[in-house]
C-alpha positions as a Markdown table, in Angstrom:
| # | Residue | x | y | z |
|---|---|---|---|---|
| 1 | Met | 120.5 | 103.6 | 110.8 |
| 2 | Gln | 122.3 | 106.9 | 109.4 |
| 3 | Ser | 120.9 | 107.6 | 105.8 |
| 4 | Leu | 122.9 | 107.3 | 102.7 |
| 5 | Ser | 120.0 | 106.5 | 100.2 |
| 6 | Thr | 116.7 | 106.0 | 101.8 |
| 7 | Asp | 114.7 | 106.9 | 98.4 |
| 8 | Lys | 116.7 | 104.0 | 96.4 |
| 9 | Trp | 116.4 | 101.4 | 99.7 |
| 10 | Tyr | 112.1 | 102.2 | 99.7 |
| 11 | Arg | 112.0 | 101.7 | 95.8 |
| 12 | Ala | 113.9 | 98.5 | 96.7 |
| 13 | Ile | 111.1 | 97.5 | 99.5 |
| 14 | Leu | 108.6 | 97.5 | 96.6 |
| 15 | Gln | 110.8 | 95.7 | 94.0 |
| 16 | Arg | 112.6 | 92.8 | 96.0 |
| 17 | His | 111.3 | 89.4 | 95.5 |
| 18 | Ser | 113.1 | 86.4 | 96.6 |
| 19 | Arg | 115.0 | 84.2 | 93.7 |
| 20 | Arg | 116.9 | 81.2 | 94.5 |
| 21 | Gln | 118.0 | 80.5 | 90.7 |
| 22 | Phe | 120.9 | 82.7 | 89.1 |
| 23 | Asn | 122.0 | 83.2 | 86.1 |
| 24 | Gly | 125.5 | 82.1 | 86.6 |
| 25 | Arg | 127.2 | 85.3 | 85.9 |
| 26 | Lys | 130.0 | 86.5 | 88.3 |
| 27 | Leu | 129.6 | 89.3 | 89.9 |
| 28 | Pro | 132.2 | 92.5 | 88.8 |
| 29 | Lys | 134.5 | 92.9 | 91.3 |
| 30 | Glu | 133.8 | 96.2 | 91.9 |
| 31 | Leu | 130.2 | 95.1 | 92.8 |
| 32 | Ile | 131.7 | 92.9 | 95.2 |
| 33 | Asn | 134.1 | 95.2 | 96.8 |
| 34 | Gly | 131.4 | 97.5 | 96.8 |
| 35 | Leu | 128.5 | 95.3 | 98.9 |
| 36 | Ser | 131.8 | 94.4 | 101.2 |
| 37 | Gln | 132.2 | 98.2 | 101.7 |
| 38 | Phe | 128.6 | 98.3 | 102.4 |
| 39 | Ser | 128.2 | 95.7 | 104.8 |
| 40 | Asp | 131.6 | 97.0 | 107.0 |
| 41 | Tyr | 129.4 | 100.6 | 106.8 |
| 42 | Ile | 126.3 | 98.7 | 108.5 |
| 43 | Gly | 128.0 | 96.7 | 110.8 |
| 44 | Ala | 129.9 | 99.5 | 112.7 |
| 45 | Gln | 126.3 | 101.2 | 113.5 |
| 46 | Ile | 124.6 | 98.0 | 115.0 |
| 47 | Pro | 127.2 | 96.2 | 117.7 |
| 48 | Gly | 126.7 | 92.5 | 117.5 |
| 49 | Ala | 125.5 | 92.0 | 114.0 |
| 50 | Arg | 127.7 | 92.1 | 110.6 |
| 51 | Ala | 127.1 | 90.8 | 107.2 |
| 52 | Val | 130.3 | 89.1 | 105.2 |
| 53 | Val | 130.4 | 88.5 | 101.5 |
| 54 | Val | 131.4 | 85.1 | 100.4 |
| 55 | Thr | 132.7 | 84.4 | 96.9 |
| 56 | Glu | 133.8 | 81.1 | 97.7 |
| 57 | Asn | 132.0 | 77.9 | 97.2 |
| 58 | Pro | 128.6 | 78.8 | 97.7 |
| 59 | Glu | 127.5 | 75.9 | 95.9 |
| 60 | Lys | 128.8 | 73.7 | 99.3 |
| 61 | Val | 126.7 | 76.6 | 101.2 |
| 62 | Phe | 123.1 | 75.1 | 99.8 |
| 63 | Lys | 124.1 | 72.0 | 98.4 |
| 64 | Gly | 120.7 | 69.9 | 99.2 |
| 65 | Ala | 119.1 | 73.3 | 100.5 |
| 66 | Val | 115.2 | 73.4 | 99.0 |
| 67 | Gly | 112.8 | 75.6 | 101.2 |
| 68 | Ser | 109.9 | 77.2 | 99.8 |
| 69 | Tyr | 111.5 | 78.3 | 96.8 |
| 70 | Gly | 113.5 | 75.1 | 95.6 |
| 71 | Lys | 117.3 | 74.7 | 95.2 |
| 72 | Val | 119.5 | 77.5 | 94.9 |
| 73 | Lys | 121.3 | 77.1 | 91.5 |
| 74 | Gly | 123.8 | 79.3 | 89.7 |
| 75 | Ala | 124.7 | 81.9 | 92.8 |
| 76 | Pro | 128.3 | 83.3 | 92.5 |
| 77 | Ala | 128.5 | 84.3 | 95.9 |
| 78 | Tyr | 126.0 | 85.0 | 99.0 |
| 79 | Val | 126.3 | 86.5 | 102.0 |
| 80 | Ala | 126.6 | 85.5 | 105.6 |
| 81 | Phe | 124.5 | 87.7 | 108.4 |
| 82 | Ile | 126.3 | 86.7 | 112.0 |
| 83 | Gly | 125.4 | 87.9 | 115.4 |
| 84 | Asp | 127.0 | 88.2 | 118.7 |
| 85 | Met | 124.6 | 85.4 | 120.7 |
| 86 | Ser | 125.9 | 87.2 | 124.0 |
| 87 | Asp | 123.5 | 90.1 | 123.0 |
| 88 | Pro | 120.6 | 89.4 | 124.4 |
| 89 | His | 118.8 | 91.8 | 120.7 |
| 90 | Ile | 120.9 | 89.6 | 119.0 |
| 91 | Tyr | 118.1 | 88.4 | 116.5 |
| 92 | Glu | 116.7 | 91.4 | 115.5 |
| 93 | Lys | 119.3 | 93.1 | 115.2 |
| 94 | Val | 120.7 | 90.5 | 112.7 |
| 95 | Gly | 116.8 | 91.2 | 110.8 |
| 96 | Tyr | 117.4 | 94.7 | 110.6 |
| 97 | Leu | 121.3 | 94.5 | 109.5 |
| 98 | Gly | 120.4 | 92.2 | 106.9 |
| 99 | Glu | 117.7 | 93.7 | 105.3 |
| 100 | Tyr | 119.4 | 96.9 | 105.2 |
| 101 | Phe | 122.0 | 94.8 | 103.1 |
| 102 | Ile | 119.1 | 92.5 | 101.2 |
| 103 | Leu | 117.6 | 96.1 | 99.7 |
| 104 | Glu | 120.9 | 97.8 | 98.7 |
| 105 | Ala | 122.0 | 94.5 | 96.8 |
| 106 | Thr | 118.3 | 94.6 | 95.3 |
| 107 | Ala | 118.6 | 98.6 | 94.4 |
| 108 | Gln | 121.7 | 97.5 | 92.1 |
| 109 | Asp | 119.8 | 94.4 | 90.7 |
| 110 | Ile | 121.3 | 91.6 | 92.3 |
| 111 | Gly | 118.9 | 88.7 | 93.1 |
| 112 | Thr | 118.8 | 87.8 | 96.7 |
| 113 | Cys | 116.7 | 85.6 | 99.1 |
| 114 | Trp | 116.9 | 84.8 | 102.8 |
| 115 | Ile | 117.5 | 81.8 | 104.0 |
| 116 | Gly | 117.7 | 81.2 | 107.6 |
| 117 | Gly | 116.8 | 77.3 | 107.8 |
| 118 | Phe | 118.1 | 75.5 | 105.0 |
| 119 | Phe | 121.9 | 76.1 | 104.2 |
| 120 | Lys | 125.2 | 74.8 | 106.3 |
| 121 | Pro | 126.6 | 76.9 | 109.0 |
| 122 | Asp | 129.1 | 74.6 | 109.4 |
| 123 | Val | 130.5 | 75.2 | 105.7 |
| 124 | Val | 130.1 | 79.0 | 106.3 |
| 125 | Gln | 132.4 | 78.9 | 109.2 |
| 126 | Glu | 135.1 | 77.4 | 107.3 |
| 127 | Gln | 135.2 | 80.0 | 104.7 |
| 128 | Ile | 135.2 | 83.0 | 107.0 |
| 129 | Gln | 136.1 | 83.5 | 110.5 |
| 130 | Val | 133.8 | 83.4 | 113.1 |
| 131 | Thr | 134.4 | 83.9 | 116.8 |
| 132 | Asp | 133.5 | 81.9 | 119.9 |
| 133 | Lys | 130.5 | 84.3 | 120.7 |
| 134 | Glu | 129.1 | 84.3 | 116.8 |
| 135 | Gln | 126.8 | 82.5 | 115.3 |
| 136 | Val | 125.8 | 82.4 | 111.8 |
| 137 | Leu | 122.4 | 83.4 | 111.8 |
| 138 | Ala | 120.9 | 83.1 | 108.3 |
| 139 | Val | 122.6 | 83.5 | 104.2 |
| 140 | Ser | 121.5 | 84.8 | 101.2 |
| 141 | Pro | 122.6 | 83.7 | 97.4 |
| 142 | Leu | 123.9 | 87.2 | 95.7 |
| 143 | Gly | 124.1 | 87.1 | 91.8 |
| 144 | Phe | 122.4 | 88.3 | 88.5 |
| 145 | Val | 118.8 | 86.4 | 87.9 |
| 146 | Asn | 116.7 | 86.9 | 84.8 |
| 147 | Lys | 114.1 | 89.4 | 84.9 |
| 148 | Glu | 111.4 | 86.8 | 84.8 |
| 149 | Pro | 111.4 | 83.9 | 87.2 |
| 150 | Ser | 112.1 | 80.7 | 86.1 |
| 151 | Leu | 109.0 | 78.3 | 85.9 |
| 152 | Glu | 110.0 | 76.3 | 88.8 |
| 153 | Glu | 110.4 | 79.7 | 90.9 |
| 154 | Lys | 106.9 | 80.3 | 90.1 |
| 155 | Leu | 105.4 | 77.5 | 91.0 |
| 156 | Leu | 106.9 | 77.0 | 94.2 |
| 157 | Ser | 106.7 | 80.7 | 95.1 |
| 158 | Gly | 102.6 | 80.0 | 94.3 |
| 159 | Leu | 102.6 | 77.1 | 96.6 |
| 160 | Ala | 104.0 | 79.0 | 99.2 |
| 161 | Lys | 102.2 | 81.9 | 98.9 |
| 162 | Ser | 105.3 | 84.2 | 99.0 |
| 163 | His | 103.0 | 87.1 | 97.6 |
| 164 | Lys | 100.1 | 87.0 | 100.1 |
| 165 | Arg | 99.9 | 89.6 | 103.1 |
| 166 | Lys | 97.9 | 90.2 | 105.4 |
| 167 | Pro | 95.8 | 93.0 | 106.1 |
| 168 | Leu | 97.1 | 95.7 | 108.1 |
| 169 | Asp | 94.2 | 95.5 | 110.6 |
| 170 | Ser | 95.1 | 92.4 | 111.1 |
| 171 | Leu | 98.3 | 93.2 | 112.1 |
| 172 | Ile | 97.6 | 96.3 | 114.3 |
| 173 | Leu | 96.9 | 95.4 | 118.3 |
| 174 | Thr | 96.4 | 98.7 | 119.4 |
| 175 | Tyr | 95.8 | 102.2 | 118.0 |
| 176 | Ala | 96.6 | 105.6 | 119.9 |
| 177 | Gln | 94.3 | 107.6 | 117.0 |
| 178 | Glu | 92.7 | 106.4 | 113.8 |
| 179 | Pro | 92.6 | 106.8 | 110.9 |
| 180 | Leu | 96.4 | 106.0 | 110.5 |
| 181 | Thr | 97.8 | 109.0 | 108.5 |
| 182 | Gly | 101.3 | 110.7 | 108.0 |
| 183 | Trp | 104.8 | 108.3 | 108.3 |
| 184 | Val | 102.8 | 105.7 | 110.6 |
| 185 | Ser | 100.7 | 104.8 | 107.6 |
| 186 | Ser | 103.5 | 104.5 | 105.1 |
| 187 | Gly | 106.1 | 102.8 | 107.6 |
| 188 | Leu | 103.0 | 99.8 | 108.8 |
| 189 | Glu | 102.3 | 99.4 | 105.2 |
| 190 | Ala | 106.4 | 98.9 | 104.2 |
| 191 | Ala | 106.6 | 96.8 | 107.4 |
| 192 | Arg | 103.6 | 94.6 | 106.0 |
| 193 | Leu | 105.8 | 94.0 | 103.0 |
| 194 | Ala | 108.7 | 92.5 | 104.7 |
| 195 | Pro | 109.9 | 88.9 | 103.9 |
| 196 | Ser | 109.6 | 86.2 | 106.7 |
| 197 | Ala | 110.2 | 82.7 | 107.2 |
| 198 | Val | 107.6 | 80.8 | 105.4 |
| 199 | Asn | 105.9 | 84.1 | 105.3 |
| 200 | Arg | 104.6 | 83.5 | 108.7 |
| 201 | Gln | 104.5 | 87.4 | 108.8 |
| 202 | Pro | 105.0 | 87.2 | 112.7 |
| 203 | Trp | 105.2 | 91.1 | 113.7 |
| 204 | Arg | 102.3 | 92.3 | 115.4 |
| 205 | Phe | 102.4 | 96.6 | 115.5 |
| 206 | Ser | 101.0 | 98.7 | 118.4 |
| 207 | Ile | 100.5 | 102.3 | 117.5 |
| 208 | Glu | 101.8 | 104.8 | 120.2 |
| 209 | Asp | 101.7 | 108.7 | 120.5 |
| 210 | Asn | 104.3 | 109.2 | 117.7 |
| 211 | Ser | 105.5 | 105.9 | 117.6 |
| 212 | Val | 105.3 | 102.3 | 116.8 |
| 213 | Lys | 105.9 | 99.3 | 119.1 |
| 214 | Ile | 106.9 | 95.9 | 117.4 |
| 215 | Leu | 105.9 | 92.7 | 118.8 |
| 216 | Ile | 105.9 | 89.0 | 118.4 |
| 217 | Asp | 102.6 | 86.8 | 117.9 |
| 218 | Asp | 103.6 | 84.4 | 119.8 |
| 219 | Asn | 107.0 | 82.6 | 121.4 |
| 220 | Arg | 106.9 | 79.6 | 118.8 |
| 221 | Asn | 109.9 | 79.6 | 116.8 |
| 222 | Thr | 108.8 | 77.5 | 113.7 |
| 223 | Phe | 111.0 | 76.0 | 111.5 |
| 224 | His | 113.7 | 76.4 | 114.1 |
| 225 | Ile | 113.9 | 80.5 | 113.0 |
| 226 | Pro | 114.0 | 83.1 | 115.0 |
| 227 | Lys | 110.7 | 85.4 | 115.0 |
| 228 | Arg | 112.5 | 88.0 | 116.4 |
| 229 | Leu | 114.7 | 87.7 | 113.4 |
| 230 | Asp | 111.8 | 88.4 | 110.9 |
| 231 | Cys | 110.7 | 91.3 | 113.0 |
| 232 | Gly | 114.0 | 92.8 | 112.8 |
| 233 | Ile | 113.4 | 92.9 | 108.9 |
| 234 | Ala | 110.0 | 94.6 | 109.6 |
| 235 | Met | 112.2 | 97.3 | 111.5 |
| 236 | Ala | 114.3 | 97.9 | 108.6 |
| 237 | His | 110.9 | 98.5 | 106.7 |
| 238 | Leu | 109.4 | 100.9 | 108.7 |
| 239 | Glu | 112.2 | 103.1 | 109.2 |
| 240 | Ile | 113.1 | 103.2 | 105.6 |
| 241 | Ala | 109.6 | 104.4 | 104.9 |
| 242 | Ala | 109.4 | 106.6 | 107.6 |
| 243 | Lys | 112.6 | 108.4 | 106.3 |
| 244 | His | 111.4 | 108.5 | 103.1 |
| 245 | Tyr | 108.2 | 110.4 | 104.5 |
| 246 | Gly | 110.7 | 112.8 | 105.8 |
| 247 | Val | 110.5 | 111.6 | 109.6 |
| 248 | Gln | 113.9 | 110.4 | 111.4 |
| 249 | Gly | 113.6 | 108.3 | 114.2 |
| 250 | Gln | 115.3 | 106.0 | 116.9 |
| 251 | Trp | 114.9 | 102.6 | 117.9 |
| 252 | Glu | 114.5 | 101.5 | 121.9 |
| 253 | Tyr | 114.9 | 97.6 | 122.1 |
| 254 | Leu | 112.4 | 96.1 | 124.5 |
| 255 | Glu | 111.9 | 92.5 | 126.0 |
| 256 | Asn | 109.8 | 89.4 | 125.0 |
| 257 | Pro | 107.1 | 89.7 | 123.6 |
| 258 | Glu | 107.8 | 92.7 | 122.7 |
| 259 | Val | 110.7 | 93.5 | 120.2 |
| 260 | Ala | 111.4 | 97.0 | 119.8 |
| 261 | Arg | 109.7 | 100.8 | 119.6 |
| 262 | Phe | 110.3 | 103.7 | 117.0 |
| 263 | Thr | 109.9 | 107.0 | 118.1 |
| 264 | Ala | 109.8 | 110.1 | 115.7 |
| 265 | Val | 112.2 | 112.6 | 116.6 |
């Protein structure tokens, strides 16, 4: 991903929290247009994956949806993350693209929450155009939130253990060298903070010479949400942190159970 504002996205990694309860204020038209333009920008760089901002009846998409953080309430808009299912790496691509969008929204003080299992894809497909090869893989509500989460959000967030992260050493399978330093250390810490379905944190890391490889822990896609999508989110975090440290890199997609390798260039 070419960099528009890496520092802004890096700060958003540290600031982002999943929010499902919104204050009902409409998003200004210029903000909606800006997010749509950003969606076009990132979609042009990742063939097969795209994001679409929707303002039409978001309540229908989330009606009855609960999940770990409770019901979505008061969101004036949402974003749909869509993938071409003929692409063998589409899940990680959609996670990667989607997290860049989430971080851009976070940087503009817009509340978001990844939702991969508790929404109605058939309703989304009534509101936007989806080709025969495409599938809506995830969505996120979009809207303004109160600074402090509601009591319900706090309670459900605590029950979901949403802020607890596994120690980094438990996620690293192999080391090329110890201790971790430089962009590798920064990148892995950022990847560790990535959101995932029910906070399952399925990513594992292998440290190689001048590169980091991401793998999944196993092939059990709990809650009917592919773990490779979660790993795509971690890919975005790792890349942004590396760029924040001053290191550019390239991704190489790999075969199951490996996901992708980031190599500094």
